[in-house]
C-alpha positions in Angstrom: 0.0 0.0 0.0 1.4 3.4 -1.0 0.1 6.8 -1.9 -0.8 5.8 -5.4 -2.9 2.8 -4.1 -4.7 5.1 -1.7 -5.5 7.5 -4.5 -6.9 4.7 -6.6 -9.0 3.2 -3.8 -10.4 6.5 -2.6 -11.0 7.9 -6.0 -9.2 11.2 -5.4 -6.0 12.7 -6.8 -2.5 11.9 -5.5 -2.2 15.6 -4.5 -5.3 15.3 -2.4 -4.1 12.2 -0.7 -0.8 14.0 0.0 -2.6 16.9 1.6 -4.6 14.6 3.8 -1.5 12.6 4.9 0.5 15.7 5.6 -2.4 17.7 6.9 -1.5 20.6 4.6 -3.9 22.6 2.4 -7.6 22.5 2.2 -9.5 19.2 1.8 -13.3 18.9 2.0 -14.3 17.0 5.1 -16.2 14.4 3.1 -13.1 13.8 0.9 -10.8 13.7 3.9 -13.0 11.0 5.6 -13.0 8.9 2.4 -9.2 9.0 2.2 -8.8 8.2 6.0 -11.1 5.2 5.7 -8.8 3.7 3.0 -5.7 4.4 5.1 -7.3 2.8 8.2 -8.6 -0.2 6.3 -5.2 -1.0 5.1 -3.4 -0.2 8.3 -1.3 2.4 6.4 0.8 4.5 8.7 2.5 7.1 6.5 3.0 10.0 9.0 5.7 8.5 11.2 7.6 7.2 8.2 7.1 10.4 6.3 8.6 12.4 9.2 11.4 10.0 9.6 12.5 9.2 6.1 15.4 11.1 4.6 17.5 10.7 1.4 20.6 9.6 3.3 21.1 6.5 5.5 21.3 6.9 9.3 23.1 3.6 9.5 20.6 2.6 12.2 18.5 -0.6 12.4 15.5 -1.0 14.6 15.3 -4.3 16.5 12.0 -5.3 18.1 11.5 -8.0 20.8 8.4 -8.8 22.9 10.3 -9.9 26.0 14.0 -9.2 26.5 14.0 -11.5 29.5 13.3 -14.4 27.3 16.7 -16.2 26.8 16.1 -16.9 23.1 15.2 -13.3 22.3 18.1 -12.0 24.4 20.5 -14.1 22.5 19.2 -12.9 19.2 19.6 -9.3 20.3 23.2 -10.0 21.2 24.1 -11.7 17.9 22.3 -9.1 15.8 24.1 -6.2 17.5 27.5 -7.9 17.0 26.9 -8.5 13.3 25.4 -5.0 12.8 28.6 -3.4 14.3 30.7 -5.3 11.8 28.9 -3.6 9.0 29.0 -0.1 10.6 25.3 -0.1 11.8 23.9 0.9 15.2 21.0 -1.0 16.7 18.0 0.7 18.3 16.2 -1.8 20.6 12.5 -1.7 21.5 10.9 -4.2 23.9 7.2 -4.1 22.9 5.4 -6.6 25.2 2.6 -8.6 23.7 -0.1 -5.9 23.3 -0.9 -5.2 19.6 -1.2 -1.4 20.1 2.2 -1.3 21.8 3.9 -3.2 19.0 2.5 -0.7 16.4 3.5 2.3 18.6 7.1 1.0 18.8 7.3 0.5 15.0 6.1 4.1 14.5 8.6 5.3 17.1 11.5 3.6 15.2 10.2 5.0 11.9 10.3 8.5 13.3 13.9 8.0 14.2 14.9 7.4 10.6 15.9 3.7 10.9 17.1 2.1 7.7 15.4 -1.3 8.4 13.4 -3.2 11.0 14.1 -6.6 12.5 11.4 -8.5 14.4 12.6 -11.2 16.7 10.4 -14.3 17.0 7.0 -15.4 15.7 5.2 -13.5 18.5 4.9 -10.7 16.0 3.1 -12.8 13.3 -0.7 -12.7 14.0 -3.3 -15.0 12.6 -5.3 -12.1 11.3 -4.0 -10.3 8.2 -5.5 -7.1 9.5 -3.4 -7.4 12.7 -0.2 -7.7 10.6 -1.1 -4.5 8.8 1.3 -2.3 10.7 4.2 -4.6 9.6 3.0 -4.4 6.0 2.8 -0.7 6.3 6.3 -0.4 7.5 7.6 -2.6 4.7 6.2 0.0 2.2 9.0 2.3 3.3 11.9 0.2 4.6 13.0 -3.4 4.5 11.5 -5.6 7.2 13.2 -8.8 8.5 11.3 -11.5 10.5 13.3 -13.9 12.5 11.6 -17.3 12.8 8.4 -15.8 11.6 6.9 -15.7 8.1 4.8 -13.1 6.2 4.4 -12.9 2.5 4.6 -9.3 1.3 6.8 -7.1 -0.8 10.0 -5.9 1.1 9.5 -8.4 4.0 12.2 -11.0 4.4 11.6 -14.1 6.5 14.4 -16.2 7.9 13.4 -19.2 9.9 14.5 -22.6 11.2 12.5 -25.7 10.1 10.7 -26.0 13.4 8.3 -28.6 12.1 11.2 -30.9 11.2 12.9 -30.2 14.5 10.0 -31.1 16.7 9.2 -34.1 14.4 12.7 -35.5 15.1 12.6 -34.8 18.8 9.2 -36.6 19.1 10.5 -39.5 17.0 13.4 -39.8 19.4 11.1 -40.2 22.4 8.8 -42.6 20.6 11.6 -44.7 19.2 12.7 -45.2 22.8 9.4 -46.6 23.9 7.1 -43.6 24.7 3.5 -44.3 24.0 1.7 -41.3 25.5 3.5 -38.1 24.6 2.2 -34.6 25.4 3.1 -31.3 23.7 3.7 -28.5 26.2 3.8 -24.8 25.3 3.1 -21.4 27.0 2.1 -19.5 23.8 0.3 -20.4 20.6 2.5 -18.7 18.1 3.3 -19.3 14.4 6.5 -21.2 15.5 4.6 -23.3 18.1 2.0 -24.3 15.5 4.8 -25.6 13.2 6.3 -27.6 16.1 2.8 -29.0 16.9 2.5 -30.1 13.3 5.8 -32.0 13.5 4.8 -33.6 16.8 1.5 -34.9 15.2 3.3 -36.1 12.1 5.7 -38.2 14.2 2.9 -39.6 16.4 1.0 -40.6 13.3 4.0 -42.5 11.9 4.1 -44.4 15.2 0.4 -45.2 15.1 -0.3 -43.1 18.1 -3.7 -41.3 18.1 -3.4 -37.6 18.8 -6.1 -35.0 19.5 -6.0 -31.5 20.7 -6.0 -32.6 24.4 -2.4 -33.5 23.9 -1.5 -29.9 23.2 -1.3 -28.3 26.7 -1.1 -24.5 26.6 0.3 -23.6 30.0 0.5 -20.3 31.8 3.8 -18.4 31.7 5.5 -17.9 35.0 7.5 -20.3 37.2 4.9 -21.0 39.9 1.9 -21.3 37.6 3.8 -23.4 35.1 5.1 -25.7 37.8 1.6 -26.2 39.3 0.1 -27.0 35.9 2.9 -29.5 35.1 2.3 -31.1 38.4 -1.4 -31.6 37.5 -0.5 -33.1 34.1 1.9 -35.6 35.8 -0.8 -36.6 38.3 -3.9 -36.7 36.0 -2.6 -38.1 32.7 -0.7 -41.2 31.5 2.1 -39.0 30.1 5.4 -40.8 29.5 7.0 -38.1 27.2 6.9 -34.3 27.5 7.8 -32.6 24.2 8.4 -29.0 25.2 8.6 -26.1 22.8 11.6 -24.6 24.7 14.3 -25.7 27.2 12.9 -23.5 30.0 9.6 -25.5 30.0 11.6 -28.7 29.8 13.7 -27.9 32.8 10.7 -27.1 34.9 9.1 -30.4 33.8 12.2 -32.2 35.0 12.1 -30.4 38.4 8.5 -31.3 38.9 9.0 -34.9 37.8 11.8 -35.2 40.4 9.4 -33.8 43.1 6.8 -36.4 42.0 9.3 -39.2 42.2 9.1 -39.8 38.4 12.5 -40.9 37.1 13.8 -39.3 34.0 14.1 -40.9 31.5 12.8 -44.3 32.8 9.3 -43.0 33.7 9.2 -39.8 31.7 11.2 -38.7 28.7 11.7 -35.0 28.2 12.8 -32.9 25.2 13.4 -29.2 25.0 14.1 -26.8 22.1 16.8 -24.1 21.4 19.7 -26.1 22.9 20.2 -23.5 25.6 22.0 -23.4 28.9 18.8 -24.7 30.6 19.2 -28.0 28.7 22.9 -28.3 29.3 22.8 -27.7 33.1 19.8 -29.8 33.9 20.3 -33.1 35.6 19.9 -35.3 33.7 20.8 -33.1 30.8 17.9 -32.6 28.4 17.8 -33.6 24.8 17.1 -30.5 22.7 17.1 -29.1 19.2 19.9 -26.7 18.2 18.1 -24.2 16.0 21.4 -22.3 15.3 20.3 -18.9 16.6 23.7 -17.3 15.7 23.4 -18.5 12.1 19.9 -17.2 11.7 21.0 -13.7 13.0 24.1 -13.6 10.8 21.9 -14.5 7.8 19.5 -11.7 8.7 22.2 -9.1 8.8 23.8 -10.4 5.6 20.5 -10.2 3.9 19.7 -6.8 5.3 23.0 -5.3 4.0 22.4 -6.9 0.6 18.9 -5.3 0.4 20.1 -1.9 1.6 22.8 -2.0 -1.1 20.1 -2.7 -3.7 21.0 -6.3 -4.3 18.8 -9.4 -4.5 17.9 -11.5 -1.4 15.2 -14.2 -1.2 12.0 -13.3 0.6 12.1 -16.6 2.6 15.1 -18.5 3.8 14.5 -21.7 5.7 17.4 -23.7 7.2 17.7 -26.8 9.4 19.1 -27.4 12.8 20.1 -30.6 14.6 18.9 -32.8 17.4 21.3 -32.9 20.4 20.7 -36.1 22.3 21.2 -36.2 26.1 20.2 -38.4 29.0 16.6 -37.2 29.2 15.5 -39.5 26.4 17.0 -42.9 27.2 20.1 -42.3 25.1 
């Protein structure tokens, strides 16, 4: 969506659209309303970008994260900043939280600071509703947008993601190959990435002739105490013998609760994590996990960003594979 599209959809001249956007010159109220309806319908946010854009590069890239306390997102910020420095760019970081309005506000803030590009960390930014993704589409009308482990199809948006479906498929297969008959899938959020992992989980279960329905997908509350309490209930109330967790933090809590419940890992309960983080390595027993090569993903994002800013070609979607790291939580 650009000023020409707005002109066409609203049935007024480009000059009129420009006067509405910039609030300059006379425009009849009826005409102004017609133009604004098109702008709002398409989540077009020209003002912040119009104020922030300039003909010369500021050598600054905006990085957006929903939760900097999250280990995965924090690591991404670190790797991105290091690679940006190598190319002479400065990072401007925004921690948005989960509210949609706050995400949009931070994007407009970064636009007003004349950033050259935006990087969104994680699939938390990819919404199921196309309308809710409108502010990202609007940003991409002006500057390149890079999504890390998320995917949106739109001009000037570049998605770089690990094959989470395959990763979770392989982790689930590992537990099932070692005798698990009643696996459960544990997550704290229902994101684009989690849905891909869930798909891999179901595929592996199907290949092992294990019937799966949505009751095996347990969406738990975030937070140590709430999560621990819910895991305790699952261990008490179900026949679970394998916990396929969407990240290592959940997996480490499951292991702690299993120990409290006198459930031996891996004899009574196999556990897998994801991200191959310090949580998996320091757990006892150490947790089998999936190395999604965070550093590689970030380096590819910055390489692609530099290519695009230099006017060179870069694919709109890049998917790479990680590897399973087997440890003692899965009978290996």
